Every structure is written in C-alpha cells, then in structure tokens.
BAMI-340597 format. One record per residue (C-alpha): residue number from 1; residue in three letters; x, y, z. Coordinates in steps of 0.001 Angstrom, whole numbers, plus 500000, padded with zeros to 6 digits. Example, Ala and Ser with C-alpha at 12.3 -4.5 7.8 and 13.67 -1.06 7.14 Angstrom:
BEGIN
pos=1, code=ALA, u=512300, v=495500, w=507800
pos=2, code=SER, u=513670, v=498940, w=507140
***
This chain:
BEGIN
pos=1, code=MET, u=526869, v=500705, w=469072
pos=2, code=ILE, u=523515, v=499719, w=467560
pos=3, code=GLY, u=520745, v=502286, w=467204
pos=4, code=ILE, u=516994, v=501615, w=467276
pos=5, code=VAL, u=515010, v=504157, w=465292
pos=6, code=ASP, u=512325, v=505619, w=467559
pos=7, code=TYR, u=509416, v=507105, w=465601
pos=8, code=ASN, u=506505, v=506379, w=467959
pos=9, code=MET, u=505425, v=503124, w=466289
pos=10, code=GLY, u=505425, v=500207, w=468701
pos=11, code=ASN, u=506811, v=499154, w=472043
pos=12, code=LEU, u=510596, v=498943, w=471761
pos=13, code=ALA, u=511205, v=497239, w=475112
pos=14, code=SER, u=511115, v=493654, w=473803
pos=15, code=VAL, u=513517, v=494526, w=470955
pos=16, code=ILE, u=515921, v=496223, w=473366
pos=17, code=ASN, u=515766, v=493281, w=475788
pos=18, code=ALA, u=516457, v=490762, w=473013
pos=19, code=PHE, u=519524, v=492634, w=471764
pos=20, code=GLU, u=520834, v=493206, w=475278
pos=21, code=SER, u=520392, v=489482, w=476028
pos=22, code=VAL, u=522988, v=488659, w=473338
pos=23, code=GLY, u=525364, v=491286, w=474722
pos=24, code=ALA, u=524685, v=494075, w=472229
pos=25, code=ASP, u=525323, v=497704, w=473095
pos=26, code=ILE, u=522060, v=499300, w=471974
pos=27, code=LYS, u=520403, v=502715, w=472244
pos=28, code=VAL, u=517041, v=504150, w=471211
pos=29, code=GLU, u=517519, v=507135, w=468903
pos=30, code=SER, u=514869, v=509715, w=468004
pos=31, code=ASP, u=517206, v=512368, w=466560
pos=32, code=PRO, u=517663, v=511845, w=462802
pos=33, code=LYS, u=520910, v=513835, w=462874
pos=34, code=LYS, u=522519, v=511196, w=465113
pos=35, code=LEU, u=521739, v=508058, w=463076
pos=36, code=GLN, u=525077, v=508107, w=461273
pos=37, code=ASN, u=526854, v=507761, w=464638
pos=38, code=TYR, u=525758, v=504116, w=464904
pos=39, code=ASP, u=527545, v=501040, w=463546
pos=40, code=LYS, u=524240, v=499263, w=462846
pos=41, code=LEU, u=520629, v=500377, w=462755
pos=42, code=ILE, u=517297, v=498697, w=463588
pos=43, code=LEU, u=514036, v=499943, w=462058
pos=44, code=PRO, u=511279, v=498321, w=464143
pos=45, code=GLY, u=507545, v=498950, w=463988
pos=46, code=VAL, u=504055, v=497731, w=464744
pos=47, code=GLY, u=500897, v=499245, w=463256
pos=48, code=ALA, u=499826, v=500873, w=459998
pos=49, code=PHE, u=502238, v=501639, w=457139
pos=50, code=GLY, u=500787, v=505108, w=456433
pos=51, code=ASP, u=501023, v=506209, w=460057
pos=52, code=ALA, u=504613, v=504963, w=460206
pos=53, code=MET, u=505677, v=506929, w=457120
pos=54, code=GLU, u=503951, v=510033, w=458470
pos=55, code=HIS, u=505862, v=509741, w=461753
pos=56, code=LEU, u=509151, v=509151, w=459930
pos=57, code=LYS, u=508633, v=512194, w=457704
pos=58, code=SER, u=507535, v=514472, w=460551
pos=59, code=ASN, u=511130, v=515201, w=461614
pos=60, code=GLY, u=513145, v=514057, w=458602
pos=61, code=MET, u=513807, v=510570, w=459966
pos=62, code=ASP, u=512838, v=509076, w=456583
pos=63, code=LYS, u=515675, v=510932, w=454847
pos=64, code=ALA, u=518086, v=510024, w=457662
pos=65, code=VAL, u=517287, v=506295, w=457329
pos=66, code=LYS, u=517782, v=506490, w=453542
pos=67, code=ALA, u=521124, v=508244, w=454051
pos=68, code=TYR, u=522137, v=505574, w=456565
pos=69, code=ALA, u=521282, v=502822, w=454068
pos=70, code=LYS, u=523601, v=504469, w=451507
pos=71, code=SER, u=526456, v=504477, w=454045
pos=72, code=GLY, u=526896, v=500718, w=453615
pos=73, code=LYS, u=526443, v=499981, w=457320
pos=74, code=PRO, u=523994, v=497182, w=458252
pos=75, code=LEU, u=520319, v=498115, w=458526
pos=76, code=LEU, u=517619, v=495696, w=459729
pos=77, code=GLY, u=513877, v=496275, w=459351
pos=78, code=ILE, u=511638, v=494181, w=461639
pos=79, code=CYS, u=507937, v=493498, w=460924
pos=80, code=LEU, u=506443, v=496859, w=459826
pos=81, code=GLY, u=510042, v=498082, w=459670
pos=82, code=MET, u=510716, v=495529, w=456912
pos=83, code=GLN, u=507643, v=496647, w=454973
pos=84, code=LEU, u=508778, v=500293, w=455133
pos=85, code=LEU, u=511939, v=499352, w=453212
pos=86, code=PHE, u=509851, v=498830, w=450058
pos=87, code=GLU, u=508600, v=501338, w=447487
pos=88, code=SER, u=504937, v=501333, w=448494
pos=89, code=SER, u=502129, v=499704, w=450453
pos=90, code=GLU, u=498472, v=499147, w=449566
pos=91, code=GLU, u=497353, v=499402, w=453206
pos=92, code=PHE, u=494512, v=501977, w=453419
pos=93, code=GLY, u=495255, v=503177, w=449885
pos=94, code=THR, u=498681, v=503454, w=448291
pos=95, code=THR, u=501426, v=504982, w=450447
pos=96, code=GLN, u=505016, v=505539, w=449334
pos=97, code=GLY, u=507655, v=503775, w=451413
pos=98, code=LEU, u=511381, v=504378, w=451827
pos=99, code=GLY, u=512126, v=502776, w=448448
pos=100, code=LEU, u=515313, v=501049, w=449591
pos=101, code=ILE, u=514248, v=497711, w=448066
pos=102, code=GLU, u=512246, v=497375, w=444844
pos=103, code=GLY, u=508816, v=495904, w=445550
pos=104, code=LYS, u=505529, v=496613, w=447282
pos=105, code=VAL, u=503455, v=495541, w=450275
pos=106, code=VAL, u=500031, v=493991, w=449724
pos=107, code=ALA, u=497245, v=492467, w=451818
pos=108, code=PHE, u=496964, v=488704, w=452070
pos=109, code=ASP, u=494815, v=487589, w=449125
pos=110, code=GLU, u=492335, v=485328, w=450878
pos=111, code=SER, u=490914, v=484184, w=447517
pos=112, code=LYS, u=494179, v=482250, w=447023
pos=113, code=PHE, u=493897, v=480369, w=450325
pos=114, code=ASP, u=493353, v=476641, w=449831
pos=115, code=HIS, u=491220, v=476585, w=452988
pos=116, code=LYS, u=489817, v=479131, w=455406
pos=117, code=LEU, u=492546, v=480885, w=457381
pos=118, code=LYS, u=492391, v=483864, w=459690
pos=119, code=VAL, u=493990, v=487188, w=458844
pos=120, code=PRO, u=496079, v=488542, w=460491
pos=121, code=HIS, u=498574, v=485719, w=460146
pos=122, code=MET, u=499406, v=485281, w=463827
pos=123, code=GLY, u=501533, v=482722, w=465634
pos=124, code=TRP, u=504414, v=480374, w=464906
pos=125, code=ASN, u=505198, v=479465, w=461302
pos=126, code=GLU, u=508163, v=478205, w=459307
pos=127, code=LEU, u=510610, v=480366, w=457421
pos=128, code=PHE, u=512272, v=478553, w=454507
pos=129, code=LYS, u=515739, v=479831, w=453688
pos=130, code=GLN, u=516067, v=480773, w=450004
pos=131, code=ARG, u=519838, v=481258, w=450049
pos=132, code=ASP, u=522672, v=481416, w=452513
pos=133, code=THR, u=522998, v=484717, w=454300
pos=134, code=LYS, u=524960, v=485708, w=457385
pos=135, code=ILE, u=521900, v=486601, w=459471
pos=136, code=PHE, u=520688, v=482994, w=459161
pos=137, code=ASP, u=524041, v=481392, w=460064
pos=138, code=GLY, u=523636, v=478362, w=462311
pos=139, code=LEU, u=519933, v=477884, w=461537
pos=140, code=ASN, u=518339, v=474985, w=459658
pos=141, code=LYS, u=517012, v=475276, w=456096
pos=142, code=GLU, u=513601, v=475830, w=457670
pos=143, code=PHE, u=512877, v=477060, w=461166
pos=144, code=TYR, u=509989, v=478500, w=463178
pos=145, code=LEU, u=509519, v=482173, w=464041
pos=146, code=TYR, u=506641, v=484211, w=465476
pos=147, code=PHE, u=504475, v=486220, w=463040
pos=148, code=VAL, u=501799, v=488918, w=463441
pos=149, code=HIS, u=500777, v=490669, w=460200
pos=150, code=SER, u=497992, v=491185, w=457645
pos=151, code=PHE, u=500188, v=492486, w=454792
pos=152, code=HIS, u=503251, v=491021, w=453118
pos=153, code=ALA, u=505966, v=492038, w=450681
pos=154, code=VAL, u=506033, v=491232, w=446982
pos=155, code=CYS, u=509449, v=491534, w=445352
pos=156, code=GLU, u=511884, v=489857, w=442970
pos=157, code=ASP, u=513305, v=486530, w=444132
pos=158, code=LYS, u=516827, v=487967, w=444095
pos=159, code=TYR, u=515947, v=489920, w=447255
pos=160, code=ALA, u=514118, v=487067, w=449016
pos=161, code=ILE, u=516241, v=485242, w=451603
pos=162, code=GLY, u=513232, v=483702, w=453363
pos=163, code=LYS, u=509745, v=482590, w=452361
pos=164, code=THR, u=506797, v=481335, w=454419
pos=165, code=TYR, u=503588, v=479510, w=453567
pos=166, code=TYR, u=500254, v=480838, w=454815
pos=167, code=GLY, u=497518, v=479995, w=452326
pos=168, code=TYR, u=500210, v=480557, w=449697
pos=169, code=GLU, u=503927, v=481293, w=449654
pos=170, code=PHE, u=505047, v=484826, w=450483
pos=171, code=VAL, u=508351, v=486606, w=451062
pos=172, code=SER, u=509145, v=486748, w=454783
pos=173, code=ALA, u=512783, v=487940, w=454784
pos=174, code=VAL, u=514805, v=490081, w=452381
pos=175, code=ASN, u=518332, v=491289, w=451774
pos=176, code=LYS, u=519774, v=493853, w=449380
pos=177, code=ASP, u=523428, v=494677, w=449947
pos=178, code=ASN, u=523677, v=496012, w=453543
pos=179, code=ILE, u=519884, v=496177, w=453993
pos=180, code=TYR, u=518000, v=493339, w=455693
pos=181, code=GLY, u=514343, v=492882, w=456518
pos=182, code=ILE, u=512416, v=490218, w=458407
pos=183, code=GLN, u=508619, v=490027, w=458640
pos=184, code=PRO, u=508317, v=487876, w=461801
pos=185, code=HIS, u=509409, v=489132, w=465215
pos=186, code=PRO, u=512839, v=487691, w=466098
pos=187, code=GLU, u=512575, v=489298, w=469547
pos=188, code=LYS, u=509506, v=487099, w=470231
pos=189, code=SER, u=510870, v=483936, w=468577
pos=190, code=HIS, u=512928, v=482375, w=471380
pos=191, code=GLU, u=516210, v=480666, w=470393
pos=192, code=ASN, u=515790, v=481005, w=466609
pos=193, code=GLY, u=515008, v=484695, w=466867
pos=194, code=LEU, u=517887, v=485352, w=469243
pos=195, code=LYS, u=520218, v=483584, w=466805
pos=196, code=ILE, u=519159, v=485992, w=464034
pos=197, code=ILE, u=519701, v=488939, w=466374
pos=198, code=GLU, u=523115, v=487610, w=467415
pos=199, code=ASN, u=524081, v=487119, w=463745
pos=200, code=PHE, u=523047, v=490701, w=462907
pos=201, code=VAL, u=525119, v=492027, w=465815
pos=202, code=LYS, u=528152, v=490149, w=464428
pos=203, code=LEU, u=527858, v=491578, w=460885
***
C-alpha cells in the first residue's frame, strides 16, 4: 500500500489517478500516526514552501515524514514535495525544511539567463540523467517531463540524479538512500512520467 501525505497543499486527484493507472494500491493519509503503516510514501505539493511547512507542522506531520524516511522505506517528493526534503528555502524569506537531504531551495537567478525567459519555468523540458537509478529504469539518457516552478534545489552532485537546463543547469531530481525527489510533475508527463511512477511502485 502506498500512502499520499495530505497536508492541504495541492489537488491530489491527478497524482492518485496516475498511480492507480499503473495498478498501484494508493490511499490519501492525513493522520501522521498512520504513515508507518505504508510500504511507500508520496509527498506531493503545489504552492509556497513556507505555507507547506506550516501545514506539515500543524499536526506533527513533519516529524512523521522524517520518522518514515528513517525507516528505510521508499519516499518520493514531487514538485514542492521535493523541495521540502531539503534543509531550507529562500522563498519569502528563509524557511527551514525537513532536512532529509543536504541543500537548499533558491529562486531562479534571472541574471544568469543567456536570454530572456519567463519565470515560472512552465511546460515541457528535458531531464538529463546524471546516473543510473531504479526510478529512471527504461528511460533514455534524456527525456521530457512537465515542469511548473519558480524555485529550484541546490545540492551536492552526489544527490543529483537528474538535471535540466532553463537559462542555466539546475538539479531537477534527487536521491539519497531511500529518499527520492523530482521537481517536474510525473503525473502530468504522459508516458515518461507514468514510467517513473511505475518504477517507484516497483521499488
């Protein structure tokens, strides 16, 4: 059974539909005490980092997710959910994250863009695999996924399993032990996204 952490940040329907379409047994969970009952956990999210952390802390869900990560069972952060895995974010001032992966979340630095680009980074873009990992099994060295974000992670290369170019190169997927994160939306990325979801289900 796979659990989706429900903390009032984003519409979960498309994530649920995507997992169910690959045959996963999935349930939305809002009780932090029940997280450990699941074989795998999804931390989704759309919106502001600070609001997300506030919601997670309001009922102890932040501590429950950290405890789950220590259990060794697979955990996947999607979009804002990936950003929450890091130590901090600079969105609307500095906010502490879950601290499960060393690094921080920063705004796109438009001064580094080689030509004028719009922020948020929205639409289809390529993810370049940095190393082999089970969640990318069966996918090419580079493949397209759907992105919507104004902030991105900065971390050591040892955690980066995917990078993307938008004005400059940034980390778009991470892995540390049993913890995975992906900045684009696999549930909105057609066949490539469903392959990632299927691979996560098989872990």
